[in-house]
C-alpha positions as CSV (number, residue, x, y, z in Angstrom):
1,M,121.2,91.1,93.0
2,G,118.9,93.6,93.8
3,Y,117.5,96.8,91.2
4,W,119.1,100.1,90.6
5,E,119.1,101.6,87.4
6,I,119.5,105.7,85.8
7,S,116.6,106.6,83.6
8,E,116.0,109.2,81.0
9,R,113.3,111.0,79.6
10,I,112.8,111.2,76.2
11,S,109.5,112.8,75.5
12,L,106.0,113.1,77.1
13,R,102.8,112.7,74.7
14,W,100.0,113.9,76.5
15,L,97.1,112.4,74.6
16,P,95.4,112.1,71.3
17,G,98.8,115.0,71.4
18,P,102.6,114.5,70.0
19,P,105.2,114.2,71.7
20,S,107.9,116.5,73.1
21,E,109.7,117.3,75.9
22,D,110.4,120.5,77.3
23,T,112.2,119.0,80.1
24,T,116.0,117.4,80.9
25,T,114.8,114.2,83.5
26,L,116.9,111.8,85.1
27,V,114.7,109.0,87.6
28,I,117.4,107.3,89.9
29,N,115.6,103.8,91.0
30,V,117.8,102.2,93.5
31,G,115.4,98.9,95.2
32,S,111.9,99.9,96.3
33,F,112.8,103.7,96.5
34,F,113.1,106.8,94.1
35,V,114.0,110.1,93.2
36,D,113.1,111.6,89.8
37,L,114.1,115.3,89.2
38,R,112.7,117.1,86.2
39,I,114.1,120.5,85.1
40,R,112.2,122.7,82.8
41,H,114.1,123.9,78.9
42,H,114.3,127.8,78.8
43,D,113.4,128.7,75.5
44,V,115.5,132.5,76.5
45,P,118.5,133.0,78.7
46,I,117.3,133.6,82.5
47,D,119.2,135.5,85.2
48,Y,119.7,133.2,88.6
49,E,118.3,134.4,90.1
50,M,114.7,132.9,87.9
51,Q,116.2,129.8,87.3
52,L,116.4,129.4,91.5
53,R,112.3,129.7,91.2
54,E,111.5,128.0,87.7
55,G,114.1,125.7,87.4
56,I,111.7,122.7,88.7
57,E,109.7,121.7,87.2
58,W,108.6,118.3,88.5
59,A,111.0,116.5,91.3
60,M,109.9,113.6,93.6
61,A,110.5,110.9,95.9
62,G,109.1,108.0,97.3
63,E,108.2,103.7,97.6
64,R,108.2,102.1,93.6
65,Q,105.2,99.2,94.3
66,V,105.3,96.4,91.5
67,L,101.8,95.8,90.7
68,S,102.7,93.5,88.1
69,Q,105.1,91.5,86.7
70,D,103.5,91.1,83.1
71,P,103.2,93.4,82.0
72,L,105.2,95.3,84.5
73,K,102.4,97.8,86.1
74,C,103.7,100.1,88.8
75,R,102.4,102.4,91.3
76,W,104.4,105.7,92.9
77,I,104.6,106.6,96.0
78,H,105.4,110.1,96.7
79,I,107.0,110.6,100.5
80,I,108.0,114.6,98.6
81,D,106.7,116.1,95.9
82,S,107.7,119.7,94.5
83,R,103.8,119.7,93.0
84,G,102.4,119.5,96.6
85,H,100.4,116.0,97.6
86,S,97.8,114.4,95.1
87,E,95.5,111.1,96.2
88,I,95.3,109.9,92.4
89,P,96.9,107.1,93.0
90,D,99.8,107.6,90.5
91,E,99.8,104.1,88.0
92,A,101.4,103.2,84.8
93,S,102.5,99.8,83.4
94,F,105.0,100.0,80.8
95,S,106.3,98.5,76.7
96,K,109.7,97.8,75.5
97,L,109.1,99.9,71.8
98,P,111.7,98.4,69.4
99,N,114.9,100.4,70.1
100,G,115.3,99.6,73.0
101,D,113.9,102.7,75.1
102,V,110.7,101.7,77.0
103,L,107.4,102.9,76.6
104,E,105.0,103.8,79.8
105,R,101.6,104.6,79.4
106,G,99.6,105.9,82.2
107,R,96.4,108.7,83.9
108,M,97.4,111.7,86.0
109,P,96.5,115.7,86.2
110,C,97.9,117.4,82.8
111,P,98.4,121.0,83.8
112,E,98.3,122.3,80.7
113,R,95.4,121.9,81.5
114,G,94.4,122.5,84.5
115,G,95.2,119.6,86.6
116,E,92.4,117.7,84.1
117,I,93.5,113.8,84.8
118,T,94.6,112.8,81.3
119,E,96.1,110.0,79.5
120,Y,99.7,110.7,78.9
121,E,102.5,108.1,76.4
122,E,106.4,108.3,78.1
123,V,109.8,107.3,76.5
124,W,112.1,106.8,79.2
125,R,116.3,104.9,77.4
126,V,118.4,103.5,80.1
127,V,121.9,105.0,80.8
128,E,124.8,103.5,82.2
129,P,126.0,105.3,85.8
130,L,128.8,107.9,85.3
131,P,132.3,106.5,86.7
132,G,132.7,106.1,90.8
133,A,131.3,104.3,93.6
134,K,130.2,100.7,92.9
135,W,127.3,101.1,94.7
136,A,124.0,102.9,95.4
137,W,121.4,104.3,97.4
138,I,118.9,106.0,98.3
139,L,118.3,107.6,101.5
140,Q,116.2,110.1,103.5
141,S,116.1,112.3,106.8
142,E,115.2,111.8,109.9
143,D,112.5,114.7,109.5
144,G,111.5,112.5,106.1
145,K,111.9,115.6,104.6
146,S,115.0,114.8,102.4
147,F,116.0,112.4,99.7
148,L,119.5,111.9,99.1
149,G,120.9,109.3,95.6
150,R,123.5,107.6,93.9
151,I,124.1,106.2,91.1
152,G,128.3,105.3,90.7
153,G,129.0,109.3,89.5
154,T,125.4,110.3,90.2
155,Y,123.9,112.3,92.6
156,I,120.4,113.5,93.3
157,A,119.2,115.8,96.4
158,M,116.3,117.6,97.2
159,R,113.7,119.0,100.1
160,E,110.6,119.4,101.1
161,G,110.1,122.5,103.2
162,E,108.1,124.1,104.9
163,E,105.1,126.1,103.6
164,G,106.1,124.4,99.8
165,K,109.6,125.7,99.5
166,F,111.4,123.0,97.6
167,A,114.5,122.6,96.9
168,A,116.8,120.3,94.7
169,R,120.8,119.3,93.5
170,R,122.2,116.6,91.1
171,E,125.6,115.9,90.4
172,E,127.9,114.3,88.3
173,W,131.5,112.7,88.8
174,D,134.6,114.1,87.0
175,D,136.7,110.6,86.0
176,D,138.7,113.6,83.6
177,E,139.6,116.1,86.4
178,G,138.7,113.8,89.0
179,F,135.8,116.0,91.0
180,W,131.8,116.2,91.6
181,M,130.3,119.5,89.2
182,S,127.5,121.2,90.4
183,F,124.6,119.8,86.9
184,W,121.8,122.0,88.5
185,E,120.9,123.7,91.9
186,L,117.4,125.2,91.9
187,G,115.0,125.8,94.9
188,E,114.1,128.1,97.6
189,P,117.5,128.7,99.1
190,K,117.3,128.4,102.1
191,V,116.2,124.4,101.8
192,Q,118.8,124.3,99.3
193,R,121.2,124.7,102.1
194,E,120.1,121.8,104.2
195,L,121.0,119.5,100.7
196,P,124.1,117.8,101.9
197,S,127.1,118.4,98.5
198,L,129.4,116.5,96.7
199,L,131.0,120.0,96.4
200,R,132.6,120.4,99.0
201,P,134.1,117.9,102.0
202,Q,132.6,115.6,103.2
203,K,133.8,113.0,104.0
204,Q,130.9,111.1,105.9
205,F,129.9,110.0,102.1
206,F,132.4,108.0,101.2
207,V,134.3,107.0,105.0
208,G,132.1,103.4,105.3
209,E,130.8,104.2,102.2
210,G,129.9,101.4,100.7
211,S,129.6,99.6,104.2
212,W,125.7,100.8,104.4
213,R,122.8,98.4,104.2
214,T,118.9,98.8,104.1
215,G,118.2,100.4,107.2
216,H,121.2,101.0,108.6
217,T,121.3,105.0,109.9
218,V,124.3,107.4,109.1
219,Q,125.3,110.5,109.8
220,I,126.1,113.5,107.0
221,S,127.3,116.9,107.6
222,N,125.4,116.6,111.8
223,K,121.8,115.3,109.7
224,F,120.2,111.7,110.3
225,Y,119.5,109.5,107.2
226,T,118.0,106.0,106.6
227,V,119.7,104.3,104.7
228,K,116.4,103.1,102.3
229,A,118.0,101.3,100.1
230,F,121.4,100.3,99.3
231,E,122.5,98.1,96.3
232,F,126.7,97.7,94.9
233,I,126.8,98.1,90.8
234,Q,129.0,96.4,88.8
């Protein structure tokens, strides 16, 4: 059985400071690829246009390389990144906490410290997929700038546009109501319009979707995507 997982972040700690969490962060991992969307919390209500501009705290997608298994250590190659691309390797090690959560330890630039390389700790929790299709996949657009990820009833899409423009969306299947709902729709509107949405009729997502396999080329909304990873889920 292949690897697939949905993880939500519980906290982030920039050492030696205390842990905190000011985002809603969800990561879809399938095979050796990932889609990671982090949405900023706001202390006061903001209007729709401001949410579009400022809502994405960080969004990235690309390849996840396992460097060692015991202890588990990984490297992430950011193919698209809302913060721009860094030459500094993104690597971290993982250990299990007594409550079943996972502690990630590494070093990366800290935005609150002017980009200074800082040791950090993140706590992650694996979450069960929402009811939906019994498969998981990650697609990359033909031009390399869009990534789409789905596990069951959870869908995340993001695109890196020109001149650093970025957009992302997160949608979830409501099993009781029987339709997809928008969780987040953020970023540059022009770039956003290039991202397929499950809120609108898109038969390409469903006709033959279960027959996709890693390496296939599929067409969605008149654009071609490569299936970077595909797994069946239980």
